[in-house]
C-alpha positions as CSV (number, residue, x, y, z in Angstrom):
1,C,67.7,99.2,110.2
2,V,70.5,101.4,108.9
3,T,69.8,100.3,105.4
4,V,66.2,101.4,105.7
5,L,67.3,104.7,107.2
6,R,69.6,105.2,104.3
7,N,67.2,104.2,101.5
8,I,63.6,104.7,102.5
9,D,63.4,108.3,101.3
10,M,64.4,107.2,97.8
11,L,61.5,104.8,97.7
12,F,59.1,107.6,98.7
13,A,60.7,110.1,96.3
14,K,59.8,107.8,93.4
15,R,56.2,107.9,94.5
16,F,55.9,111.6,95.4
17,F,58.2,113.3,92.8
18,T,57.8,111.8,89.4
19,D,59.0,115.0,87.7
20,S,62.2,115.4,89.8
21,V,62.9,111.7,90.6
22,N,66.1,111.9,88.6
23,A,67.4,114.8,90.6
24,Y,66.6,113.0,93.8
25,A,68.2,109.8,92.5
26,C,71.4,111.7,91.6
27,A,71.5,113.1,95.2
28,A,70.9,109.6,96.5
29,K,74.0,108.4,94.6
30,V,76.0,111.2,96.2
31,G,74.6,110.1,99.6
32,K,75.7,106.5,99.0
33,A,79.2,107.8,98.2
34,F,79.2,109.6,101.6
35,F,78.0,106.5,103.3
36,T,80.7,104.4,101.6
37,L,83.2,106.2,103.7
38,T,82.0,104.2,106.7
39,G,83.2,101.0,105.0
40,I,86.8,102.2,105.2
41,I,86.5,102.6,109.0
42,M,84.9,99.2,109.6
43,V,88.2,97.4,109.5
44,M,88.8,98.7,113.0
45,F,86.0,96.7,114.6
46,P,87.6,93.3,115.0
47,H,89.8,95.3,117.4
48,V,86.8,96.3,119.4
49,S,85.8,92.7,119.9
50,E,89.3,91.8,120.9
51,E,89.6,94.7,123.4
52,K,86.2,93.7,124.9
53,S,87.2,90.1,125.3
54,L,90.4,91.2,127.1
55,N,88.2,93.4,129.5
56,R,89.6,96.6,128.1
57,N,87.6,99.6,127.0
58,P,87.6,99.7,123.1
59,F,86.2,103.3,123.1
60,I,89.3,104.7,121.4
61,Y,88.5,102.7,118.2
62,L,85.0,104.2,118.1
63,S,86.2,107.7,118.7
64,K,88.8,107.5,116.0
65,S,86.3,106.0,113.6
66,L,83.8,108.8,114.3
67,I,86.4,111.5,113.9
68,V,87.8,110.2,110.6
69,T,84.3,109.7,109.1
70,T,83.2,113.2,110.2
71,V,86.3,114.8,108.8
72,M,86.1,113.0,105.5
73,S,82.4,113.7,105.3
74,L,82.9,117.4,106.0
75,A,85.4,117.6,103.2
76,G,82.8,116.0,100.9
77,I,80.1,118.3,102.2
78,I,82.3,121.4,101.5
79,I,82.9,120.2,97.9
80,S,79.2,119.5,97.4
81,W,78.3,123.0,98.7
82,A,81.0,124.7,96.7
83,A,80.6,122.8,93.4
84,P,77.4,120.8,93.1
85,E,77.5,120.9,89.3
86,F,80.9,119.2,89.4
87,V,79.6,116.5,91.8
88,I,76.7,115.9,89.4
89,K,79.0,115.5,86.5
90,V,81.2,113.1,88.4
91,I,78.2,111.0,89.6
92,T,76.5,110.9,86.2
93,V,79.7,110.7,84.1
94,G,79.3,114.1,82.5
95,K,75.5,114.4,82.3
96,Y,73.7,117.3,83.8
97,I,70.5,116.7,85.8
98,P,68.3,119.7,86.3
99,N,67.3,120.7,89.9
100,A,69.8,118.3,91.5
101,E,72.2,121.0,92.8
102,S,70.2,122.0,95.9
103,L,69.7,118.3,96.8
104,I,73.4,117.5,96.4
105,Q,74.3,120.4,98.6
106,V,72.1,119.0,101.4
107,I,72.6,115.3,101.1
108,G,76.0,115.1,102.8
109,V,74.6,116.9,105.9
110,V,71.6,114.5,105.8
111,I,73.6,111.3,105.5
112,L,76.4,112.1,107.9
113,P,74.4,111.1,111.0
114,V,73.4,107.8,109.3
115,S,77.1,107.1,108.8
116,L,77.9,107.8,112.4
117,I,74.9,105.7,113.5
118,Y,76.2,102.8,111.4
119,I,79.6,103.0,113.0
120,M,78.1,103.2,116.5
121,A,75.8,100.2,115.7
122,N,78.7,98.1,114.7
123,Y,80.6,99.2,117.8
124,F,77.8,98.0,120.0
125,L,77.4,94.8,118.1
126,A,81.1,94.1,118.4
127,Q,80.5,94.3,122.2
128,H,77.4,92.1,122.0
129,R,75.2,94.9,123.1
130,A,71.8,95.2,121.4
131,G,70.1,97.9,123.4
132,F,70.4,100.4,120.6
133,I,68.1,98.4,118.3
134,P,64.9,100.0,119.7
135,I,66.4,103.4,119.0
136,L,66.9,102.4,115.3
137,L,63.4,100.9,115.1
138,C,61.9,104.1,116.5
139,G,64.1,106.1,114.1
140,M,62.7,104.1,111.1
141,V,59.2,105.0,112.2
142,L,60.1,108.6,112.8
143,Q,61.7,108.9,109.4
144,W,58.7,107.2,107.7
145,A,56.4,109.6,109.5
146,V,58.3,112.8,108.5
147,I,58.5,111.6,104.9
148,L,54.7,111.1,104.8
149,L,54.0,114.5,106.5
150,F,56.6,116.7,104.8
151,H,56.9,115.8,101.1
152,D,55.7,118.9,99.3
153,T,59.1,119.4,97.6
154,P,62.1,117.1,97.3
155,I,64.3,119.5,99.4
156,Q,61.6,119.8,102.1
157,M,61.5,116.0,102.4
158,L,65.3,115.7,102.4
159,C,65.6,118.3,105.1
160,W,63.1,116.6,107.3
161,V,64.8,113.3,106.8
162,G,68.0,115.0,107.9
163,K,66.2,116.3,111.1
164,A,65.0,112.8,111.8
165,N,68.5,111.4,111.3
166,Y,70.0,113.8,113.8
167,I,67.3,112.9,116.4
168,I,68.2,109.2,115.9
169,L,71.9,110.1,116.2
170,F,71.2,112.0,119.5
171,G,69.4,108.8,120.8
172,M,72.4,106.7,119.8
173,I,74.8,109.2,121.6
174,I,72.7,108.9,124.8
175,Y,72.8,105.1,124.5
176,L,76.6,105.4,124.0
177,I,77.1,107.5,127.1
178,I,75.0,105.0,129.2
179,N,76.9,102.1,127.6
180,E,80.3,103.6,128.3
181,K,79.3,104.4,132.0
182,F,78.2,100.8,132.4
183,T,81.4,99.5,130.7
184,A,83.6,101.7,132.9
185,N,81.8,100.5,136.0
186,S,82.2,96.8,135.0
187,I,85.9,97.2,134.2
188,N,86.5,99.0,137.5
189,V,84.7,96.1,139.4
190,L,87.1,93.6,137.7
């Protein structure tokens, strides 16, 4: 589900924006770089399983992962906003792609919630909880719908994908709160 959330817009961009698909592809590469940050954090999740098996609350690992990912992403977002031309040259190894600047400035803000969703999904999976999956499935449908409805320009589509991503993140946060209350109650019972 997270892979679809991260990549579906690129598939539609190839269909809707033949003249600016290179700019969108460049922004998508930058987005993948932002998303790669979550891979660094994933080494913490065997600890989540261990803490859960010992009947302890592993929430501290999730909170640290979310904080580190957010801080690192915000640093990247600031760089993307301040120097989009520099980011383009780094991603394309010196080439310039017209019309990619505005997309690169927005992509970090759009992909940040997907990174946080991915971390939360792995946290839940490490605890053998699958109740979040319907949220991701509904999120995929939502993202698909906003792409089909709002694709007049690449930036419009990207902004709407971002709005959908934040709605999905909000759903995941609600599930997290419910999950943590359930976990706290079950630990208190033991």
